[in-house]
Biopython code that builds the backbone (N, CA, C, O; Angstrom):
import numpy as np
from Bio.PDB.StructureBuilder import StructureBuilder

atoms = [
    (1, "MET", "N", (43.219, 61.273, -128.311)),
    (1, "MET", "CA", (42.887, 60.253, -126.906)),
    (1, "MET", "C", (43.992, 61.475, -125.871)),
    (1, "MET", "O", (43.667, 62.373, -125.094)),
    (2, "LYS", "N", (45.164, 61.041, -126.260)),
    (2, "LYS", "CA", (46.208, 61.829, -125.453)),
    (2, "LYS", "C", (45.969, 63.354, -124.783)),
    (2, "LYS", "O", (46.248, 63.802, -123.671)),
    (3, "LEU", "N", (45.153, 64.106, -126.282)),
    (3, "LEU", "CA", (44.845, 65.703, -126.064)),
    (3, "LEU", "C", (43.758, 65.658, -124.875)),
    (3, "LEU", "O", (43.694, 66.407, -123.900)),
    (4, "ARG", "N", (42.999, 64.677, -125.184)),
    (4, "ARG", "CA", (41.857, 64.731, -123.987)),
    (4, "ARG", "C", (42.121, 64.455, -122.333)),
    (4, "ARG", "O", (41.649, 64.988, -121.329)),
    (5, "PHE", "N", (43.208, 63.249, -122.559)),
    (5, "PHE", "CA", (43.700, 62.833, -121.077)),
    (5, "PHE", "C", (44.454, 64.477, -120.606)),
    (5, "PHE", "O", (44.181, 64.892, -119.480)),
    (6, "HIS", "N", (45.297, 65.258, -121.436)),
    (6, "HIS", "CA", (45.912, 66.304, -121.110)),
    (6, "HIS", "C", (44.894, 67.217, -120.361)),
    (6, "HIS", "O", (44.918, 67.478, -119.159)),
    (7, "ILE", "N", (43.985, 67.660, -121.295)),
    (7, "ILE", "CA", (42.791, 68.724, -120.986)),
    (7, "ILE", "C", (42.015, 68.084, -119.861)),
    (7, "ILE", "O", (41.259, 68.896, -119.327)),
    (8, "LEU", "N", (41.974, 66.836, -119.324)),
    (8, "LEU", "CA", (41.315, 66.296, -118.186)),
    (8, "LEU", "C", (42.653, 66.934, -116.925)),
    (8, "LEU", "O", (42.388, 67.679, -115.982)),
    (9, "ILE", "N", (43.688, 66.533, -117.173)),
    (9, "ILE", "CA", (44.242, 66.791, -116.296)),
    (9, "ILE", "C", (44.819, 67.982, -116.079)),
    (9, "ILE", "O", (45.430, 68.126, -115.020)),
    (10, "LEU", "N", (44.763, 68.869, -116.849)),
    (10, "LEU", "CA", (44.584, 70.476, -116.680)),
    (10, "LEU", "C", (43.584, 71.099, -115.913)),
    (10, "LEU", "O", (43.714, 72.048, -115.139)),
    (11, "ALA", "N", (42.383, 70.350, -116.262)),
    (11, "ALA", "CA", (41.091, 71.023, -115.879)),
    (11, "ALA", "C", (41.004, 70.767, -114.177)),
    (11, "ALA", "O", (40.644, 71.589, -113.335)),
    (12, "ALA", "N", (41.481, 69.267, -113.942)),
    (12, "ALA", "CA", (41.329, 68.989, -112.332)),
    (12, "ALA", "C", (42.341, 69.733, -111.553)),
    (12, "ALA", "O", (42.205, 70.198, -110.421)),
    (13, "PHE", "N", (43.715, 69.792, -112.582)),
    (13, "PHE", "CA", (44.647, 70.889, -111.770)),
    (13, "PHE", "C", (44.043, 72.172, -111.127)),
    (13, "PHE", "O", (44.024, 72.473, -109.934)),
    (14, "LEU", "N", (43.395, 73.077, -112.537)),
    (14, "LEU", "CA", (43.052, 74.213, -112.482)),
    (14, "LEU", "C", (42.080, 74.399, -111.299)),
    (14, "LEU", "O", (42.192, 75.291, -110.459)),
    (15, "THR", "N", (40.904, 73.257, -111.330)),
    (15, "THR", "CA", (39.823, 73.293, -110.119)),
    (15, "THR", "C", (40.320, 73.438, -108.608)),
    (15, "THR", "O", (39.912, 74.168, -107.705)),
    (16, "ILE", "N", (41.618, 72.236, -108.658)),
    (16, "ILE", "CA", (42.522, 71.960, -107.303)),
    (16, "ILE", "C", (42.999, 73.394, -106.578)),
    (16, "ILE", "O", (43.051, 73.693, -105.385)),
    (17, "LEU", "N", (43.354, 74.228, -107.893)),
    (17, "LEU", "CA", (44.024, 75.354, -107.267)),
    (17, "LEU", "C", (43.186, 76.326, -107.114)),
    (17, "LEU", "O", (43.350, 77.151, -106.215)),
    (18, "ALA", "N", (42.029, 76.390, -108.073)),
    (18, "ALA", "CA", (40.604, 77.456, -107.499)),
    (18, "ALA", "C", (39.823, 77.095, -106.088)),
    (18, "ALA", "O", (38.874, 77.785, -105.715)),
    (19, "VAL", "N", (40.202, 76.188, -105.487)),
    (19, "VAL", "CA", (39.171, 75.645, -104.533)),
    (19, "VAL", "C", (39.935, 76.767, -103.324)),
    (19, "VAL", "O", (39.095, 77.167, -102.519)),
    (20, "SER", "N", (40.889, 77.139, -103.159)),
    (20, "SER", "CA", (41.578, 77.972, -102.404)),
    (20, "SER", "C", (40.607, 79.453, -102.469)),
    (20, "SER", "O", (40.059, 79.984, -101.503)),
    (21, "PHE", "N", (40.578, 80.003, -104.142)),
    (21, "PHE", "CA", (39.852, 81.182, -103.607)),
    (21, "PHE", "C", (38.086, 81.069, -103.922)),
    (21, "PHE", "O", (37.384, 81.975, -104.371)),
    (22, "ALA", "N", (37.663, 79.734, -103.553)),
    (22, "ALA", "CA", (36.292, 79.754, -103.473)),
    (22, "ALA", "C", (35.929, 79.572, -102.340)),
    (22, "ALA", "O", (36.372, 78.672, -101.626)),
    (23, "GLU", "N", (34.933, 80.530, -101.949)),
    (23, "GLU", "CA", (34.813, 80.843, -100.070)),
    (23, "GLU", "C", (33.211, 81.129, -100.384)),
    (23, "GLU", "O", (32.626, 81.377, -101.439)),
    (24, "ALA", "N", (32.693, 80.969, -98.836)),
    (24, "ALA", "CA", (31.358, 81.137, -98.931)),
    (24, "ALA", "C", (30.792, 82.779, -98.834)),
    (24, "ALA", "O", (31.618, 83.690, -98.891)),
    (25, "CYS", "N", (29.804, 82.975, -98.733)),
    (25, "CYS", "CA", (29.635, 84.482, -99.049)),
    (25, "CYS", "C", (29.677, 84.785, -97.445)),
    (25, "CYS", "O", (29.515, 83.905, -96.599)),
    (26, "PRO", "N", (29.923, 86.190, -97.147)),
    (26, "PRO", "CA", (30.571, 86.770, -96.048)),
    (26, "PRO", "C", (29.065, 86.446, -94.954)),
    (26, "PRO", "O", (29.140, 86.624, -93.738)),
    (27, "THR", "N", (28.155, 86.105, -95.436)),
    (27, "THR", "CA", (26.727, 86.150, -94.459)),
    (27, "THR", "C", (27.144, 84.736, -93.806)),
    (27, "THR", "O", (27.402, 84.476, -92.631)),
    (28, "CYS", "N", (27.127, 83.978, -94.847)),
    (28, "CYS", "CA", (27.489, 82.204, -94.247)),
    (28, "CYS", "C", (28.397, 82.268, -93.482)),
    (28, "CYS", "O", (28.245, 81.875, -92.325)),
    (29, "LYS", "N", (29.522, 82.751, -93.899)),
    (29, "LYS", "CA", (30.716, 82.998, -93.186)),
    (29, "LYS", "C", (30.570, 83.253, -91.554)),
    (29, "LYS", "O", (30.959, 82.562, -90.613)),
    (30, "GLU", "N", (29.958, 84.341, -91.582)),
    (30, "GLU", "CA", (29.776, 84.772, -90.477)),
    (30, "GLU", "C", (28.948, 83.973, -89.282)),
    (30, "GLU", "O", (29.353, 83.814, -88.130)),
    (31, "SER", "N", (27.544, 83.456, -89.899)),
    (31, "SER", "CA", (26.756, 82.530, -89.081)),
    (31, "SER", "C", (27.386, 81.428, -89.062)),
    (31, "SER", "O", (27.320, 80.961, -87.925)),
    (32, "LEU", "N", (28.172, 80.546, -90.000)),
    (32, "LEU", "CA", (28.614, 79.434, -89.592)),
    (32, "LEU", "C", (29.481, 79.520, -87.994)),
    (32, "LEU", "O", (29.628, 78.684, -87.103)),
    (33, "ASN", "N", (29.920, 80.873, -88.142)),
    (33, "ASN", "CA", (30.939, 80.910, -86.672)),
    (33, "ASN", "C", (30.021, 81.182, -85.593)),
    (33, "ASN", "O", (30.496, 81.046, -84.465)),
    (34, "GLU", "N", (28.563, 81.608, -85.699)),
    (34, "GLU", "CA", (27.613, 82.019, -84.702)),
    (34, "GLU", "C", (26.976, 80.497, -84.182)),
    (34, "GLU", "O", (27.093, 80.013, -83.057)),
    (35, "HIS", "N", (26.217, 79.866, -85.450)),
    (35, "HIS", "CA", (25.677, 78.853, -85.165)),
    (35, "HIS", "C", (26.323, 77.657, -85.321)),
    (35, "HIS", "O", (25.645, 76.656, -85.092)),
    (36, "GLY", "N", (27.497, 77.501, -85.664)),
    (36, "GLY", "CA", (28.123, 75.918, -86.103)),
    (36, "GLY", "C", (27.093, 74.903, -86.337)),
    (36, "GLY", "O", (26.272, 74.940, -87.254)),
    (37, "GLY", "N", (27.168, 74.231, -85.674)),
    (37, "GLY", "CA", (26.503, 72.113, -85.882)),
    (37, "GLY", "C", (25.371, 72.751, -86.723)),
    (37, "GLY", "O", (25.495, 72.664, -87.945)),
    (38, "ASN", "N", (24.301, 73.369, -86.233)),
    (38, "ASN", "CA", (22.824, 73.053, -86.863)),
    (38, "ASN", "C", (22.887, 73.933, -88.476)),
    (38, "ASN", "O", (22.166, 73.676, -89.440)),
    (39, "LEU", "N", (23.619, 74.664, -88.430)),
    (39, "LEU", "CA", (24.050, 75.252, -89.736)),
    (39, "LEU", "C", (24.683, 74.290, -90.769)),
    (39, "LEU", "O", (24.380, 74.318, -91.962)),
    (40, "ILE", "N", (25.305, 73.700, -90.396)),
    (40, "ILE", "CA", (26.579, 72.952, -90.837)),
    (40, "ILE", "C", (25.475, 71.481, -91.266)),
    (40, "ILE", "O", (25.584, 70.994, -92.391)),
    (41, "ARG", "N", (24.701, 71.031, -90.492)),
    (41, "ARG", "CA", (23.752, 70.061, -90.497)),
    (41, "ARG", "C", (22.539, 70.455, -92.153)),
    (41, "ARG", "O", (22.185, 69.885, -93.185)),
    (42, "GLY", "N", (22.363, 71.541, -91.565)),
    (42, "GLY", "CA", (21.582, 72.113, -92.772)),
    (42, "GLY", "C", (21.790, 72.166, -93.849)),
    (42, "GLY", "O", (20.845, 71.924, -94.600)),
    (43, "TYR", "N", (22.966, 72.466, -94.373)),
    (43, "TYR", "CA", (23.764, 72.454, -95.247)),
    (43, "TYR", "C", (23.947, 71.283, -95.862)),
    (43, "TYR", "O", (23.824, 71.077, -97.069)),
    (44, "PHE", "N", (24.230, 70.543, -95.063)),
    (44, "PHE", "CA", (24.110, 68.690, -95.491)),
    (44, "PHE", "C", (23.256, 68.177, -95.847)),
    (44, "PHE", "O", (23.483, 67.540, -96.876)),
    (45, "TRP", "N", (21.816, 68.091, -95.313)),
    (45, "TRP", "CA", (20.919, 67.790, -95.694)),
    (45, "TRP", "C", (20.167, 68.812, -97.172)),
    (45, "TRP", "O", (19.483, 68.293, -98.055)),
    (46, "SER", "N", (20.420, 69.882, -97.123)),
    (46, "SER", "CA", (19.896, 70.391, -98.259)),
    (46, "SER", "C", (21.047, 70.177, -99.852)),
    (46, "SER", "O", (20.660, 70.376, -101.003)),
    (47, "ILE", "N", (22.560, 69.706, -99.417)),
    (47, "ILE", "CA", (23.078, 69.234, -100.485)),
    (47, "ILE", "C", (22.757, 67.839, -101.273)),
    (47, "ILE", "O", (22.662, 67.587, -102.475)),
    (48, "MET", "N", (22.600, 66.855, -99.827)),
    (48, "MET", "CA", (21.696, 65.698, -100.259)),
    (48, "MET", "C", (20.561, 65.672, -101.091)),
    (48, "MET", "O", (20.467, 65.034, -102.139)),
    (49, "PHE", "N", (19.549, 66.518, -100.493)),
    (49, "PHE", "CA", (18.668, 66.594, -101.003)),
    (49, "PHE", "C", (18.276, 66.793, -102.676)),
    (49, "PHE", "O", (17.546, 66.186, -103.459)),
    (50, "MET", "N", (19.185, 67.996, -102.769)),
    (50, "MET", "CA", (19.275, 68.419, -104.521)),
    (50, "MET", "C", (20.245, 67.582, -105.242)),
    (50, "MET", "O", (20.210, 67.651, -106.471)),
    (51, "MET", "N", (21.255, 66.665, -104.593)),
    (51, "MET", "CA", (22.045, 65.776, -105.225)),
    (51, "MET", "C", (21.148, 64.441, -105.648)),
    (51, "MET", "O", (21.465, 63.752, -106.617)),
    (52, "SER", "N", (19.875, 64.122, -104.730)),
    (52, "SER", "CA", (18.985, 63.047, -104.723)),
    (52, "SER", "C", (18.055, 63.074, -106.038)),
    (52, "SER", "O", (17.529, 62.206, -106.735)),
    (53, "MET", "N", (18.103, 64.573, -106.048)),
    (53, "MET", "CA", (16.963, 64.762, -106.989)),
    (53, "MET", "C", (16.936, 64.318, -108.514)),
    (53, "MET", "O", (15.912, 63.844, -109.005)),
    (54, "PRO", "N", (18.242, 64.511, -109.325)),
    (54, "PRO", "CA", (18.238, 63.975, -110.464)),
    (54, "PRO", "C", (18.052, 62.612, -110.794)),
    (54, "PRO", "O", (17.683, 62.217, -111.900)),
    (55, "PHE", "N", (18.376, 61.727, -109.582)),
    (55, "PHE", "CA", (18.544, 60.330, -109.612)),
    (55, "PHE", "C", (17.148, 59.526, -109.465)),
    (55, "PHE", "O", (16.847, 58.442, -109.965)),
    (56, "LEU", "N", (16.265, 60.507, -108.504)),
    (56, "LEU", "CA", (15.199, 59.995, -108.461)),
    (56, "LEU", "C", (14.016, 60.276, -109.624)),
    (56, "LEU", "O", (13.103, 59.487, -109.864)),
    (57, "ILE", "N", (14.212, 61.487, -110.254)),
    (57, "ILE", "CA", (13.229, 61.806, -111.223)),
    (57, "ILE", "C", (13.980, 60.467, -112.318)),
    (57, "ILE", "O", (13.358, 59.425, -112.527)),
    (58, "LEU", "N", (15.285, 60.714, -112.885)),
    (58, "LEU", "CA", (15.449, 59.782, -113.865)),
    (58, "LEU", "C", (14.982, 58.231, -113.571)),
    (58, "LEU", "O", (14.443, 57.477, -114.381)),
    (59, "GLY", "N", (15.292, 57.979, -112.347)),
    (59, "GLY", "CA", (15.024, 56.443, -111.960)),
    (59, "GLY", "C", (13.187, 56.273, -112.157)),
    (59, "GLY", "O", (12.601, 55.289, -112.609)),
    (60, "GLY", "N", (12.653, 57.400, -111.723)),
    (60, "GLY", "CA", (11.093, 57.278, -111.906)),
    (60, "GLY", "C", (10.545, 57.204, -113.226)),
    (60, "GLY", "O", (9.618, 56.451, -113.525)),
    (61, "LEU", "N", (11.262, 58.184, -114.216)),
    (61, "LEU", "CA", (10.828, 58.170, -115.807)),
    (61, "LEU", "C", (11.072, 56.725, -116.221)),
    (61, "LEU", "O", (10.168, 56.024, -116.675)),
    (62, "SER", "N", (12.318, 56.303, -116.050)),
    (62, "SER", "CA", (12.725, 55.136, -116.425)),
    (62, "SER", "C", (12.084, 54.011, -116.505)),
    (62, "SER", "O", (11.927, 53.186, -117.405)),
    (63, "SER", "N", (11.554, 54.150, -114.855)),
    (63, "SER", "CA", (10.529, 52.642, -114.549)),
    (63, "SER", "C", (9.467, 52.793, -115.172)),
    (63, "SER", "O", (8.976, 51.782, -115.674)),
    (64, "ILE", "N", (8.889, 53.879, -115.310)),
    (64, "ILE", "CA", (7.581, 54.133, -116.197)),
    (64, "ILE", "C", (7.685, 53.742, -117.558)),
    (64, "ILE", "O", (6.717, 53.106, -117.977)),
    (65, "PHE", "N", (8.845, 54.013, -118.557)),
    (65, "PHE", "CA", (9.142, 53.642, -119.519)),
    (65, "PHE", "C", (9.211, 52.283, -119.770)),
    (65, "PHE", "O", (8.862, 51.722, -120.809)),
    (66, "TYR", "N", (9.733, 51.716, -118.656)),
    (66, "TYR", "CA", (10.382, 50.356, -118.706)),
    (66, "TYR", "C", (9.011, 49.713, -118.528)),
    (66, "TYR", "O", (8.907, 48.789, -119.334)),
    (67, "LEU", "N", (7.731, 49.877, -117.645)),
    (67, "LEU", "CA", (6.438, 49.808, -117.330)),
    (67, "LEU", "C", (5.750, 49.673, -118.647)),
    (67, "LEU", "O", (5.142, 48.652, -118.968)),
    (68, "ASP", "N", (5.853, 50.637, -119.330)),
    (68, "ASP", "CA", (4.787, 50.893, -120.537)),
    (68, "ASP", "C", (5.092, 49.744, -121.903)),
    (68, "ASP", "O", (4.336, 49.115, -122.643)),
    (69, "VAL", "N", (6.837, 49.869, -121.770)),
    (69, "VAL", "CA", (7.114, 48.961, -122.774)),
    (69, "VAL", "C", (6.883, 47.310, -122.659)),
    (69, "VAL", "O", (6.722, 46.503, -123.574)),
    (70, "ARG", "N", (6.928, 47.063, -121.047)),
    (70, "ARG", "CA", (6.416, 45.553, -120.796)),
    (70, "ARG", "C", (4.859, 45.354, -121.172)),
    (70, "ARG", "O", (4.445, 44.311, -121.678)),
    (71, "ARG", "N", (4.150, 46.316, -120.913)),
    (71, "ARG", "CA", (2.389, 46.496, -121.182)),
    (71, "ARG", "C", (2.347, 46.412, -122.440)),
    (71, "ARG", "O", (1.589, 45.575, -122.932)),
    (72, "ALA", "N", (3.138, 47.242, -123.279)),
    (72, "ALA", "CA", (2.738, 47.062, -124.807)),
    (72, "ALA", "C", (3.160, 45.188, -125.373)),
    (72, "ALA", "O", (2.546, 44.416, -126.110)),
    (73, "ARG", "N", (4.060, 45.091, -124.841)),
    (73, "ARG", "CA", (4.654, 43.695, -125.316)),
    (73, "ARG", "C", (3.692, 42.577, -125.097)),
    (73, "ARG", "O", (3.440, 41.665, -125.884)),
    (74, "ARG", "N", (3.132, 42.810, -123.765)),
    (74, "ARG", "CA", (2.233, 41.732, -123.255)),
    (74, "ARG", "C", (0.728, 41.920, -124.356)),
    (74, "ARG", "O", (-0.023, 41.072, -124.838)),
    (75, "MET", "N", (0.745, 43.160, -124.432)),
    (75, "MET", "CA", (-0.828, 43.009, -125.306)),
    (75, "MET", "C", (-0.672, 42.695, -126.649)),
    (75, "MET", "O", (-1.600, 42.284, -127.346)),
    (76, "GLN", "N", (0.829, 42.928, -127.168)),
    (76, "GLN", "CA", (1.081, 42.764, -128.427)),
    (76, "GLN", "C", (1.089, 41.191, -128.601)),
    (76, "GLN", "O", (0.530, 40.695, -129.579)),
    (77, "ALA", "N", (1.781, 40.331, -127.567)),
    (77, "ALA", "CA", (1.709, 38.952, -127.270)),
    (77, "ALA", "C", (0.306, 38.278, -127.192)),
    (77, "ALA", "O", (0.075, 37.132, -127.579)),
    (78, "GLU", "N", (-0.652, 39.179, -126.612)),
    (78, "GLU", "CA", (-2.000, 38.543, -126.321)),
    (78, "GLU", "C", (-2.568, 38.900, -127.894)),
    (78, "GLU", "O", (-2.995, 38.027, -128.649)),
    (79, "SER", "N", (-2.527, 39.645, -128.073)),
    (79, "SER", "CA", (-3.229, 39.861, -129.652)),
    (79, "SER", "C", (-2.878, 39.101, -130.410)),
    (79, "SER", "O", (-3.674, 38.630, -131.222)),
    (80, "GLU", "N", (-1.674, 38.769, -130.386)),
    (80, "GLU", "CA", (-1.133, 37.743, -131.826)),
    (80, "GLU", "C", (-1.475, 36.176, -131.465)),
    (80, "GLU", "O", (-1.641, 35.237, -132.244)),
    (81, "SER", "N", (-1.531, 36.204, -129.934)),
    (81, "SER", "CA", (-1.951, 34.739, -129.826)),
    (81, "SER", "C", (-3.620, 34.461, -130.093)),
    (81, "SER", "O", (-4.067, 33.409, -130.551)),
    (82, "ALA", "N", (-4.380, 35.574, -129.724)),
    (82, "ALA", "CA", (-5.783, 35.373, -130.044)),
    (82, "ALA", "C", (-5.916, 35.309, -131.525)),
    (82, "ALA", "O", (-6.825, 34.619, -131.987)),
    (83, "ALA", "N", (-5.037, 36.009, -132.395)),
    (83, "ALA", "CA", (-5.169, 36.309, -133.900)),
    (83, "ALA", "C", (-4.917, 34.675, -134.175)),
    (83, "ALA", "O", (-5.712, 34.067, -134.892)),
    (84, "SER", "N", (-3.775, 34.000, -133.571)),
    (84, "SER", "CA", (-3.394, 32.758, -134.093)),
    (84, "SER", "C", (-4.571, 31.867, -133.706)),
    (84, "SER", "O", (-5.061, 31.082, -134.517)),
    (85, "ALA", "N", (-4.836, 31.945, -132.963)),
    (85, "ALA", "CA", (-6.047, 30.804, -131.973)),
    (85, "ALA", "C", (-7.294, 31.056, -132.884)),
    (85, "ALA", "O", (-8.086, 30.119, -132.979)),
    (86, "GLY", "N", (-7.611, 32.435, -133.695)),
    (86, "GLY", "CA", (-8.693, 32.495, -134.140)),
    (86, "GLY", "C", (-8.529, 31.655, -135.568)),
    (86, "GLY", "O", (-9.372, 30.828, -135.915)),
    (87, "THR", "N", (-7.529, 31.915, -136.232)),
    (87, "THR", "CA", (-7.174, 31.360, -137.503)),
    (87, "THR", "C", (-6.930, 29.819, -137.631)),
    (87, "THR", "O", (-6.948, 29.261, -138.728)),
    (88, "THR", "N", (-6.701, 29.163, -136.461)),
    (88, "THR", "CA", (-6.592, 27.870, -136.418)),
    (88, "THR", "C", (-7.953, 27.197, -136.303)),
    (88, "THR", "O", (-8.126, 26.068, -136.762)),
    (89, "SER", "N", (-8.915, 27.874, -135.698)),
    (89, "SER", "CA", (-10.166, 27.249, -135.130)),
    (89, "SER", "C", (-11.041, 27.179, -136.531)),
    (89, "SER", "O", (-12.181, 26.714, -136.525)),
]
sb = StructureBuilder()
sb.init_structure("model")
sb.init_model(0)
sb.init_chain("A")
sb.init_seg("    ")
for serial, (resi, resn, name, xyz) in enumerate(atoms, 1):
    if name == "N":
        sb.init_residue(resn, " ", resi, " ")
    sb.init_atom(name, np.array(xyz, "f"), 0.0, 1.0, " ", f" {name:<3s}", serial, name[0])
structure = sb.get_structure()
């Protein structure tokens, strides 16, 4: 447990140090100086769109599976009740 914690701390520290080396490509950097706000707004919305996709996909698939399980349980309950009603008659 301690080893994992130390590795996590080391990874966080190295990430913080590497931020200063990570810069945008020269074309984006120059374009940012020229176009300013519109480019920043465009980056913001593209990042938001990319970040939302995994959640939307996972949420959609989860709801489909949940509804399928509910439907299967309902059908099973109906068939069991029909079978028990048929045996008691």
